[in-house]
Backbone bond lengths (Angstrom), bond angles and torsions (degrees), N, CA, C in turn:
res aa  C-N    CA-C-N  psi(-1)  N-CA   C-N-CA  omega(-1)  CA-C   N-CA-C  phi
1 X - - - 1.440 - - 1.525 110.46 -
2 X 1.342 117.18 -42.96 1.455 120.59 -178.24 1.539 111.06 -65.10
3 X 1.326 116.17 -36.00 1.472 119.27 179.72 1.508 109.94 -63.53
4 X 1.323 117.43 -44.12 1.453 121.28 178.95 1.517 112.14 -62.81
5 X 1.326 116.96 -40.62 1.465 120.45 177.71 1.512 111.11 -66.53
6 X 1.337 116.57 -40.01 1.466 120.20 178.20 1.508 111.23 -63.31
7 X 1.338 116.50 -41.29 1.456 120.55 179.75 1.527 111.08 -65.73
8 X 1.339 116.39 -33.76 1.465 118.73 -178.97 1.523 110.99 -70.78
9 X 1.321 118.29 -18.81 1.462 121.90 178.32 1.524 112.90 -99.84
10 X 1.331 117.73 -4.10 1.457 122.10 -178.01 1.527 109.09 -77.56
11 X 1.327 117.07 121.42 1.459 120.61 -177.65 1.505 112.07 -60.44
12 X 1.332 117.34 -43.41 1.470 120.04 179.62 1.531 110.90 -63.03
13 X 1.338 116.72 -38.37 1.463 120.61 179.53 1.529 110.07 -65.08
14 X 1.314 116.76 -40.05 1.472 120.68 178.94 1.518 111.55 -65.55
15 X 1.332 116.98 -39.67 1.462 121.17 178.26 1.517 110.55 -63.32
16 X 1.330 116.58 -47.39 1.458 120.41 179.64 1.513 111.35 -63.29
17 X 1.338 117.08 -42.40 1.463 120.34 178.98 1.517 111.31 -61.29
18 X 1.339 116.26 -43.21 1.467 120.21 179.09 1.523 110.57 -65.16
19 X 1.342 117.67 -41.79 1.449 121.11 178.35 1.521 110.70 -59.79
20 X 1.327 115.34 -47.10 1.472 119.74 -176.74 1.533 111.31 -64.92
21 X 1.322 117.42 -40.50 1.459 120.59 -178.39 1.517 111.31 -73.66
22 X 1.330 117.27 -49.43 1.458 121.69 -172.25 1.522 113.68 -73.13
23 X 1.328 117.10 -28.94 1.455 119.19 -174.55 1.538 113.04 -102.54
24 X 1.328 118.08 6.78 1.453 119.95 -175.78 1.533 113.30 -56.79
25 X 1.341 120.15 -50.15 1.486 119.26 -179.63 1.534 111.47 -60.15
26 X 1.300 117.38 -42.00 1.473 121.01 -179.83 1.527 110.16 -65.33
27 X 1.323 118.08 -43.25 1.461 120.63 -179.98 1.516 111.10 -64.94
28 X 1.332 118.38 -36.72 1.461 120.91 179.05 1.537 110.58 -67.19
29 X 1.330 116.41 -39.81 1.472 119.64 177.56 1.516 111.09 -65.41
30 X 1.341 116.35 -42.07 1.465 120.63 179.34 1.534 110.97 -65.69
31 X 1.320 116.86 -36.73 1.459 120.46 -178.59 1.532 111.40 -63.55
32 X 1.327 116.18 -25.49 1.465 120.74 179.85 1.534 111.79 -95.85
33 X 1.323 117.90 3.55 1.460 120.31 -176.21 1.539 110.32 -108.76
34 X 1.340 114.21 -173.89 1.474 119.84 177.94 1.517 111.25 -70.59
35 X 1.314 119.14 -7.94 1.461 122.73 179.21 1.522 112.51 -90.95
36 X 1.309 118.35 7.86 1.462 122.07 -175.90 1.536 112.10 -58.92
37 X 1.319 117.22 -43.16 1.484 119.70 -179.51 1.525 110.60 -64.11
38 X 1.327 116.58 -41.75 1.463 120.37 179.16 1.533 110.82 -66.04
39 X 1.318 117.14 -38.59 1.462 121.46 177.58 1.527 110.89 -62.45
40 X 1.333 116.54 -44.81 1.471 119.76 178.70 1.527 110.46 -61.28
41 X 1.334 117.29 -41.81 1.461 120.64 178.59 1.531 110.55 -62.48
42 X 1.323 116.78 -44.93 1.465 121.01 -179.31 1.533 111.33 -63.44
43 X 1.325 116.74 -42.70 1.448 119.97 179.75 1.528 111.55 -67.22
44 X 1.330 117.33 -34.38 1.462 120.65 176.50 1.522 109.72 -66.59
45 X 1.327 117.73 -40.08 1.444 122.12 178.15 1.527 110.28 -64.08
46 X 1.325 117.35 -42.83 1.466 122.14 177.83 1.524 110.14 -62.71
47 X 1.323 117.27 -42.53 1.467 121.26 179.33 1.523 110.65 -62.09
48 X 1.329 116.57 -44.11 1.473 120.50 178.52 1.530 111.37 -63.21
49 X 1.333 116.49 -41.39 1.474 120.54 -179.83 1.527 110.57 -64.75
50 X 1.337 117.22 -41.23 1.458 120.44 179.97 1.527 110.80 -65.67
51 X 1.338 116.11 -37.34 1.472 119.61 178.16 1.530 110.19 -65.27
52 X 1.333 116.31 -40.60 1.476 119.18 177.93 1.500 110.82 -65.86
53 X 1.332 117.96 -39.58 1.459 122.21 178.55 1.520 110.53 -62.02
54 X 1.327 116.09 -38.69 1.456 120.49 179.08 1.507 113.76 -65.69
55 X 1.348 117.59 -24.00 1.461 120.86 179.72 1.518 112.63 -90.82
56 X 1.316 119.04 -10.95 1.464 122.41 -179.92 1.527 110.42 -65.89
57 X 1.310 115.72 139.88 1.458 119.53 177.39 1.514 112.04 -96.28
58 X 1.323 115.82 -20.66 1.477 119.88 176.05 1.502 108.97 -146.20
59 X 1.314 115.71 145.98 1.467 120.93 -179.04 1.500 110.57 -114.65
């Protein structure tokens, strides 16, 4: 329970949640277009950045 509450207060978690919810239709359209490779690269970069942010001890 505490982990869920902590995640709901995490600014980075809120940003990612908003991105995922608000951009879903656009991301699905891009995934089916000629921009699919670029979208995959961008999402991989975002995933790597979030992992690095999670390992930071101070911001």
